[in-house]
C-alpha positions in Angstrom: -11.8 16.3 -1.9 -14.9 15.0 -3.7 -14.9 13.1 -7.0 -17.1 11.4 -9.4 -16.8 7.6 -10.2 -13.3 6.1 -10.4 -12.7 2.6 -11.5 -10.1 0.1 -10.2 -9.3 -3.6 -9.8 -8.3 -5.0 -6.4 -6.8 -8.4 -5.8 -6.1 -10.4 -2.7 -4.5 -13.7 -1.9 -5.0 -14.9 1.7 -2.9 -17.1 3.9 -5.4 -19.9 3.7 -4.4 -20.4 0.0 -8.0 -20.6 -1.4 -7.1 -18.6 -4.5 -6.9 -15.1 -5.9 -9.9 -12.8 -5.3 -10.4 -10.1 -7.9 -12.9 -7.3 -7.9 -13.7 -4.5 -10.3 -15.1 -1.7 -8.3 -16.1 2.0 -8.6 -15.6 4.6 -5.9 -17.3 7.9 -5.4 -16.7 10.6 -2.8 -19.2 13.3 -1.9 -19.3 13.9 1.9 -18.2 10.3 2.4 -16.6 7.5 0.3 -19.0 5.0 -1.3 -18.3 1.9 -3.5 -19.9 -0.5 -5.8 -18.5 -4.0 -6.6 -19.3 -4.3 -10.3 -17.6 -7.7 -11.0 -15.9 -10.2 -8.8 -14.4 -13.6 -9.2 -12.1 -16.0 -7.3 -9.5 -17.9 -9.4 -8.7 -21.0 -7.4 -5.1 -22.1 -7.2 -3.9 -25.2 -9.0 -2.2 -27.8 -6.8 1.1 -26.7 -8.4 0.7 -23.1 -7.3 -0.5 -24.1 -3.8 2.6 -26.2 -3.4 4.9 -23.3 -4.6 3.3 -20.8 -2.3 3.4 -23.2 0.7 7.0 -24.1 0.2 8.3 -20.6 -0.5 8.5 -20.0 3.2 11.4 -22.5 3.4 13.1 -21.5 0.1 16.4 -19.5 -0.4 16.3 -15.8 -1.1 17.2 -16.4 -4.7 14.4 -18.9 -5.1 11.9 -16.6 -3.5 13.0 -13.8 -5.9 12.3 -16.1 -8.9 8.9 -17.1 -7.5 8.1 -13.4 -7.0 8.6 -12.7 -10.7 6.8 -15.9 -11.7 3.9 -15.1 -9.4 3.7 -11.5 -10.8 3.3 -13.0 -14.3 0.6 -15.3 -13.0 -1.3 -12.4 -11.4 -0.9 -10.3 -14.5 -2.3 -13.1 -16.7 -5.3 -13.6 -14.3 -6.1 -9.9 -14.4 -6.0 -9.9 -18.2 -8.4 -12.9 -18.3 -10.7 -11.2 -15.8 -10.8 -8.0 -17.9 -11.6 -9.9 -21.0 -14.2 -12.2 -19.4 -16.1 -9.2 -18.0 -15.3 -6.8 -20.9 -13.7 -4.2 -18.6 -12.1 -1.3 -20.4 -12.0 1.6 -17.9 -9.3 1.0 -15.3 -7.5 3.8 -13.5 -5.2 1.4 -11.5 -4.8 -2.1 -10.2 -4.2 -2.6 -6.4 -2.5 -5.9 -5.5 -1.9 -7.2 -2.0 0.3 -10.0 -3.3 0.8 -13.2 -1.3 2.5 -13.0 2.1 5.6 -15.3 2.5 7.3 -13.7 5.5 5.8 -11.5 8.2 7.8 -10.9 11.3 7.6 -7.1 11.8 9.3 -7.2 15.2 12.5 -8.1 13.3 11.7 -5.6 10.5 10.7 -8.4 8.0 7.7 -8.6 5.8 7.4 -9.9 2.2 4.5 -10.1 -0.2 5.4 -11.6 -3.5 3.7 -10.8 -6.9 6.1 -8.4 -8.6 4.2 -5.1 -9.3 6.5 -4.0 -12.1 5.7 -7.3 -14.0 2.0 -7.0 -13.4 2.0 -3.4 -14.7 4.0 -4.5 -17.8 1.6 -7.5 -18.6 -1.6 -5.6 -18.0 -0.5 -2.2 -19.3 -2.0 -0.5 -16.3 -0.8 1.5 -13.3 -0.2 -0.9 -10.3 -0.2 -0.1 -6.6 1.4 -2.9 -4.4 3.7 -3.6 -1.5 1.5 -1.8 1.1 3.2 -3.2 4.2 7.0 -2.5 3.8 6.9 1.2 4.4 4.9 0.8 7.6 7.4 -1.8 9.0 10.2 0.6 8.2 8.3 3.3 10.2 8.3 0.9 13.2 4.8 -0.5 12.6 3.5 -4.0 12.3 2.6 -3.5 8.6 -0.8 -5.1 9.5 -3.7 -5.1 9.6 -4.2 -2.7 6.7 -8.0 -3.2 6.2 -9.1 -1.0 9.1 -8.9 2.3 7.2 -11.4 0.7 4.8 -13.6 -0.4 7.8 -13.5 3.1 9.1 -14.4 4.9 5.8 -16.5 2.3 4.0 -18.2 0.3 6.8 -18.6 2.9 9.6 -22.2 1.7 10.5 -20.7 -1.3 12.4 -19.2 -1.1 15.9 -16.8 -4.0 15.1 -15.5 -5.4 11.8 -14.3 -9.0 12.2 -12.6 -10.9 9.4 -12.3 -14.7 9.7 -9.7 -15.7 7.1 -6.4 -17.5 7.7 -6.3 -15.3 10.8 -9.0 -13.5 12.7 -8.5 -9.8 12.8 -10.8 -7.1 14.2 -11.1 -3.3 14.0 -13.2 -0.7 15.9 -13.2 2.8 17.2 -11.8 3.5 20.6 -11.2 7.0 22.1 -11.8 8.5 18.6 -9.1 6.3 17.1 -9.3 3.3 14.9 -7.9 0.3 16.7 -7.2 -3.1 15.0 -5.1 -6.2 15.5 -4.8 -9.9 14.6 -6.6 -12.0 17.2 -5.7 -15.6 16.5 -5.3 -18.1 13.6 -8.5 -19.6 12.2 -8.7 -21.2 8.7 -4.9 -21.6 8.3 -4.9 -24.1 11.2 -8.3 -25.7 10.7 -7.7 -26.3 7.0 -4.4 -27.9 7.8 -6.0 -30.6 10.0 -9.0 -31.1 7.8 -6.7 -31.7 4.8 -5.2 -34.6 6.7 -8.6 -36.3 6.2 -8.5 -35.6 2.4 -10.9 -32.6 2.5 -10.0 -29.0 1.6 -11.9 -27.5 4.5 -14.4 -28.3 7.2 -17.7 -27.6 5.4 -20.0 -25.6 7.8 -17.9 -26.9 10.7 -19.5 -30.4 10.5 -16.3 -32.2 11.5 -15.7 -29.9 14.4 -19.2 -30.4 15.6 -18.6 -34.1 16.0 -15.4 -33.7 18.0 -14.7 -33.3 21.7 -12.9 -30.4 23.4 -9.5 -31.4 24.9 -9.5 -28.9 27.8 -5.8 -29.3 28.6 -4.8 -28.4 25.0 -7.4 -25.6 25.0 -5.9 -24.2 28.2 -2.3 -24.3 26.7 -3.5 -22.6 23.5 -5.2 -19.8 25.4 -2.1 -19.2 27.5 0.3 -18.7 24.6 2.3 -15.5 25.2 0.9 -13.8 22.1 -2.5 -13.6 23.6 -1.2 -11.7 26.7 0.9 -9.1 24.7 -0.4 -5.6 24.3 -1.5 -4.2 20.9 -0.5 -3.5 18.2 0.3 -6.9 17.1 0.0 -9.1 14.1 0.5 -12.7 13.1 2.3 -14.5 10.4 2.8 -18.2 9.3 5.9 -18.2 11.6 3.6 -18.2 14.6 1.7 -21.3 13.3 4.9 -23.2 12.6 6.7 -22.3 15.8 3.9 -22.3 18.3 0.6 -23.8 17.2 1.4 -26.9 15.2 4.0 -28.3 17.7 1.6 -27.7 20.6 -1.4 -29.4 18.9 0.7 -32.3 17.4 2.1 -33.1 20.9 -1.4 -34.3 21.9 -1.8 -36.8 19.1 -5.6 -36.2 18.9 -8.2 -37.2 16.3 -8.5 -34.5 13.7 -12.2 -33.8 14.6 -11.1 -33.3 18.3 -8.4 -30.9 17.2 -11.0 -29.0 15.2 -13.5 -28.8 18.0 -10.9 -27.7 20.5 -9.6 -25.0 18.0 -13.1 -23.7 17.3 -13.5 -23.2 21.1 -10.1 -21.5 21.2 -11.1 -19.1 18.4 -14.4 -18.3 20.0 -12.8 -17.5 23.4 -10.1 -15.3 21.9 -12.6 -13.3 19.8 -15.1 -12.9 22.7 -12.2 -11.6 24.9 -11.7 -8.7 22.5 -15.4 -7.6 22.2 -16.1 -5.5 25.2 -19.0 -3.3 24.2 -22.4 -3.5 22.5 -23.1 -2.7 18.9 -23.3 -4.5 15.5 -20.5 -6.9 14.6 -19.9 -7.4 10.9 -18.2 -10.7 10.1 -16.6 -11.4 6.7 -14.0 -13.8 5.3 -14.2 -17.6 4.5 -14.7 -18.5 8.2 -18.2 -16.9 8.0 -19.4 -20.0 6.2 -18.4 -22.2 9.2 -21.9 -22.1 10.7 -20.7 -24.2 13.7 -18.1 -21.5 14.6 -20.6 -18.6 14.0 -23.2 -20.3 16.2 -20.7 -20.9 18.9 -19.8 -17.2 18.8 -23.4 -16.1 18.9 -23.8 -18.1 22.1 -20.8 -16.4 23.7 -21.3 -12.8 22.9 -24.4 -10.5 23.2 -23.7 -8.4 20.1 -25.9 -8.5 17.0 -23.9 -10.5 14.5 -24.3 -9.4 10.9 -23.2 -11.7 8.0 -23.5 -9.6 4.8 -24.3 -10.8 1.3 -21.9 -13.4 -0.1 -20.1 -10.9 -2.3 -19.0 -8.8 0.7 -18.1 -11.9 2.7 -15.9 -13.2 -0.1 -14.4 -10.0 -1.6 -14.3 -7.4 1.2 -10.5 -7.6 1.5 -9.9 -7.3 -2.3 -12.3 -4.4 -2.3 -10.4 -2.7 0.5 -7.1 -3.2 -1.1 -8.5 -1.4 -4.2 -9.5 1.4 -1.8 -6.0 1.5 -0.3 -4.8 1.8 -3.8 -7.1 4.8 -4.4 -5.9 6.5 -1.2 -2.3 5.9 -2.3 -2.8 7.3 -5.8 -4.4 10.4 -4.2 -1.5 10.6 -1.7 -4.0 10.2 1.2 -3.4 8.4 4.5 -4.1 4.7 4.1 -2.1 3.3 7.0 -3.0 4.4 10.6 -0.4 4.6 13.4 -3.2 3.8 15.9 -3.6 0.4 14.2 0.0 -0.6 13.3 2.1 1.2 15.9 4.1 3.1 13.2 5.7 6.5 14.0 3.0 8.3 12.0 0.0 8.0 9.7 1.2 7.6 6.2 0.3 6.8 2.6 1.9 3.4 1.8 2.4 1.4 -1.4 4.7 1.3 -4.4 3.3 2.6 -7.7 4.4 1.1 -11.0 3.4 2.4 -14.4 3.8 0.5 -17.7 
């Protein structure tokens, strides 16, 4: 099925709570899919919204439902601001990932807030959202979802690695797309950097001044998650239950925590890269030059860091692409990635 240009908005909010990434993108399909990011912008969270989203994990079901509606209104308003600022008037649909509050697929739980019905009403456009729930109901992990985009939009790379709140990777193996979460990254490093009054470790400078605590490093590397078979995915629950208590037990200087955790991340990523070929790295962690340099020293692959627009907005772009596939009733969720019973087309569609 080929088609001429189709226009959509994609939006993504990651676990590291930087803000909401919006893209206005066009897609074409001749023999293969192609895309062009026309406009893109990150709307950074206010302290109030950061606090709400961080605390939602510990709130009652009733409170989370209220935040879901409130956050939907917030996202709808941002989209309207975005369309006015960039004079966007041709939109087939909006695809929203929402913001993950709970993700424990082994217990059949996943929740991304940002009410799609509300967004559709506020923007007066078709909205595709809630991409994970159907996959979990089909016995899958509901994550990662980006690999179908890696496969169809970034096929020239042997590996696609995203360094966001978590590191996740996708690649072809035995003619199937394989993907999984590797380990936490920014969600942990930002937590300890913020104890020093900084939002994040700029270029990894703090980590570069720290010392590796080898006992902690060994304990981190031996957590059961890293031994389990794929498919698997991570949520904030893993950080709260496993990572923070383990690190805090050592009472280290923050820069030593950061240096140790960088080493942990590099080891876990390098353990998963077992063949030659180009490695595309995107996500906020790409700007941590200390981490990237440490990775270059450990693996032989050619590491490609693309232009800033792709680094920052690849996930928002791919959620727009997932929305396109859903609107066309095409497969956007792969059983080889998530472990679901079958490939399927996932996402709820709301119309104004």
